[in-house]
Structures are given as C-alpha cells and as structure tokens.
N, C-alpha and C positions, 0 to 999 in steps of 0.2 A: 252763202259763205262756206268755203270748204274747211276741213279740219285744220289744215296748216294755217289758214288765216285766223281761225278762232284761237289756235294756240299762240300765234304771234301777238294777237290782241291781249291774251291773258298775260303773256310775258311782259308786255308793255305796262300793263296795270300793276303787275308785281314789281317791276322796276320803279314805278312811281311810288308804290308803298315803301319800297326799300329806301327811296330818297327821304321819305319822312323818318324812317328808322335811323338813317345815318345822321340826320339833323339832331335827333334826340341823343344819339350816341356821341356826337361831337360835344354836346353839353356834358354828357357823362364822363368823357375823357378829360374835359376841363376840370370837373369835380375831382376825379381821381388824382390828377397831377397836383391840384391845389392841396388836397388833403395829404398826399405823400410828402409834399414840401413842408407842410406844417408838422407832420410827424417826425421827419428827419431833424428838424431844428428844435424839437422838444420843448417842454414847459420850462419856463424860467420867470423870474420877476421882471415885470415890464416897466419901463418909464411911462409917464403919462402920455407922451406922444405915441409910444409903441402900443399902449393900451388902446388908444383911440384907433390906431391903424388896425389892431387886432379885432376890435369890435366891428369896424367897417368890413374887414375881411370875413368875419363870421357871418355878417349880414349878407355879403355878396355870395358866399357859399350857399346859404339858405335860399336865396333868390334863385340861384342856379339849380338847386334841387327842385324848386317849384316849377321852373321852366322845363326841366328834364322830365319830371313826372307827367306834366301836362302834355308834352309832346308825345310821350309814350302812349297816352290815351288816344291821341290822334291815330297812332298805328293800330291800336285796338279797333277803333271805328273802321279803318280801312280794311283790316283783317276780316271783320264781320261782313262788311259791304261786298268784298270780293269773294266771300265764301271759302277762304283758305282753310285747309284742314291739316292739322298736325297734332298727334296725340299729346305731346308735352305742352304745347301752347294751349290747346283746347282744354286740357285739364286745369291749367292755371286760370284761364278765362271763365271756366265754370264756377269759379269762386265769385259769385254774384255780389257778395259783401264787399270784396275788394274792387271789382270792376265798377260797381255803382259808386262806391266812395271815391274812387279815382276820377270818375266822370264829374262828380261834384267838385272835387279838388281842381280839376282842369278848368271848370266853369269859373271858379273863384279866382283863378290866375288870369284868365283871358277875358273876363267880364268884370266891369266895375263892381266893387263890393264896398259898402259904406263903413264896414268895420276895418280897423287896423289889423287885428288878428282874426282872420277868417275862421269861423267854426267849421267850415267845410274842409279847410286844410288840416285843422287840428284833428278832425274826426278820422281822416285817413292816416295821418302820421302817428296818431296814438292808438290806432287799431292794432291789435296783436298780430305781429308777423308781417306788417306791411313792407318793411325793409327786405326781409327774406323773399317775400312774394315778388317784389320788383326785381331783385337780383335773379331769381329763377326765371322770371318772364323774359328778362333781357337775354339771358343765356339761351333760352329756348328759341327766341326769335333770331338771335345771331346764328345759331346752328341751322335753323330753317332756311334763312336767306343764303348762308354759305353753301348749303347743299343744293338749293334750287338754282341759284344764280352763278355759282362757281366763282364767287368773288369774296374776298375778305377785306372789309373796310374797318371793322372793329377788332383788331388783333388781340389775342389773349396776351397777357403780360409775358414778356420774355420771348415772344415769337419774332420772326422776321417782319420787315415792313410789308404792308398790304401788297398783294399781287393779283393780277388778273390771269385767268387760265384761258 
C-alpha cells in the first residue's frame, strides 16, 4: 500500500471518528438550546401542571447530559484507537482521573445498572472540574476536527451556518 492509500484510509477513519463526534455534539446542541430557552423564560412560581412539566423537563435535560457525556467517551476511545495526536486534546486526556471516571459513567448509561442513581455517574458529575473538563475537551476536539477535515459541524455561537470548504 502506498503513502496516498494509507493517507486516504487514515482520513476515512478520521471521518468515522468525526461522525461519532457530531452525534455527541448534536446532543450537546439540544442541551444548549434547551437551557437557553429555560434561562430566557426565567424563574417564576409554577402551577402544579407547570411544576410537573418542569420536573419532566429537568429529568430530560439530565438524561441528555448522560447520553452526551457517554458519547463523548466513545470519541475518546476512537481517538486512542486511531492514535490521533493533538497537544490540547492529549493534555486533557492525560487526566486519567477524568477519563477513567467518564468511562465508568459511559458504562453506567449504556449497560444496565440495578441502582436508580448510579454511583458511577455521581462520581464523575461530583468530581471537581468535570464540567470545565468536558467543555475544554469539546472545544479542543472541535478545533482539531475543524482544522483536519476543513468542515464546521458544531459552529460557535453567533457564527454563520456550517459550511464545507
């Protein structure tokens, strides 16, 4: 196999990893839109019906967070399997406390757990800095894919619609 064929295979694998990334980001976009809608409408006293709907909404958001974080770990697995290299991403993935806790979190979402409230999920969510770590990892992965594939699927707020170059 010549160099061009190897490069083409590499790009195909990177595109496959990017597809997993965009799946996770689609859930992330849903979360951001849902939370922005909630923030815009502000806190107020709720009727019993609204309270029930709000409780259901909050549960839905939490479940979406669980799916997003779990899908993000799938991207981490692919990153490692493909041997991708990027200083920002690799520094974040070097946080073994975070990646290990996120792996257990993913397992608790996609494998049956007998507990209603999974200690594996709580361990990650309550670990110091998990929110910031996920945000930083998402930004680093977005920038990596944008630079390598010349495509923007997860636009930054306030930017134009996604474009292909």
